[in-house]
N, C-alpha and C positions, 0 to 999 in steps of 0.2 A: 744720076746716081747720087744718093745722099752721102754726105761725109759722116764720119763718126761723131763729129761735133754736133751736126744737125740732128742725128738720130738720138743722141743723148738728151737733147732738149725736150724730147717727148716725155721724159720722166724727171721729176725733181730729185735732188740729192736724197731727200727723205724717202721718196718712193723707191728709189734704187736700194736704199738701205733696208727698207721693209721687205723687198723681194729677196735680198741676200739673207735676211733673217729667216724668211720662210724656207729657203733652200736648206739652211742649216737645221731648221726644225725638222724637216722631212728626213734629212740625213741622220739626225740624232734619233728620231723615232725608229728608223729602219735598223740602226745599229744597236739600239738598246736591247740588252739581253735580259732574259728572265720570263716569269709568268706574265700573263695578261694583267693581273693585279699589280705586279711589280712595275710594269711599264706604265700603267695608269698612275701609280703613285709617283713615278719619276716625272710624268707630265704635270701632275698637280703641283709638285714641288717647284717645277720650272715656272709655273704661273705665279706662285707665291714669291719666288725670287725676283721675277720681273716686276711685280707690283712693288716690292720693297725698294727697288732701284728707281722708281719713278720720283720725280720732284713733287713737292707739295704745290698746289692742293690736289693734283691728280692722284697721288698716292692714297690720300685719305678717301677720295671718292671711289677709287678702284677697290680698296679694302672693304668699303661698305657694300658695294655691288657684289663683290666676291662672297661676302658673308650671306647676303640675301640669296644669291644663286644656290649656295650650298644648303641653306635652310629650306628653300622653296622647291628646289629640284635636285635632290641628292643623287638622282640617277644620271644626271648630266655629267660628262667627263670634262673637267677643266683641262685646257691645253693651250699652248701658244699658237697663234695664227697670225702670220706676218708680223711677229713680234708683239702681238697684243694678247691680253688675256681673253680667252674664248671658252665657250661651253658647248660641247658637242653631244649629239645623240646618234647612236649607230654610226659613229665616225664622221658625221656631218655637223659642221658648226651651225648652231641654232642662233646664238647671239655672241657679241663681243663688246669689250670696252676699249675705246681708243682714247688714250690720254691726249690732252691738248698739246703737250710738248712734242709728241711724236711727229706731227706734221706742222708744227708752229701755228696751230689753230687758235681761235679765240676761246674755244671751250672744248671740253671732253665730249665724247659721243658714246651713246649706248646704241648699238646697231643690231638689227635682226636680219638673218639670212632667210632664204627660201624655205628651209624646213620648219621655220617658226609658223605656228598656226594662228597668226594674227589677222587673217583675212576678214574683212568687214566690208562687204559690198564690192564695188569695183575700184575703190580708191581708199588707201589707208597708209599711215606713216610706217616706215621701217627703221627710222633712226630718230634719236632724241638728243638734243643738246643737254649736257649735264654741267651745271655751274657749281661753284663752291658753296652757293647758298642752298644746296641740296638738303631738303628738309625731311622730317619723319613722314610727312604726307607724301613726299616724292618717293621715299623708300617703299611705302605701301603701293604706290602706283607701279613701281618697278617690279615688286613682288607679284602683283596681279598680271603684269605683262609677261613675266616669265612663266607663271602658271598657265596662261593662255597659250604661250608659245609651245609648251611641251604637252599640251592636252591631246 
């Protein structure tokens, strides 16, 4: 029989925090009153608030990706997902931005989930490292990935 200490080692402190954030997000979404549009606006505001709380350079990267997402795929619904800005279609997360600070990683990540239509043969990437050197050319690549993801 495993002790609590041993079972806790299965997840890092950051992973446990992300799971708690997700539980709070689900609870908030269920308890938010109002129309569908009002609930969507509350979710979008929570994303903007989360981005604003990120340390630099993650904050600047997240702001740029958020802007691109809203321009390229205005039908996607911004929402928080495990404490990360995410963009959903029909209630399913299509892609997300994970700031480097969240899991003490070397770089931020732009990740795509199963609903993303990025299929390319039998092998393709589903996440990309995003560094502070993120360029205008990189922005164009992200825009194209998002267009493909929601096609």
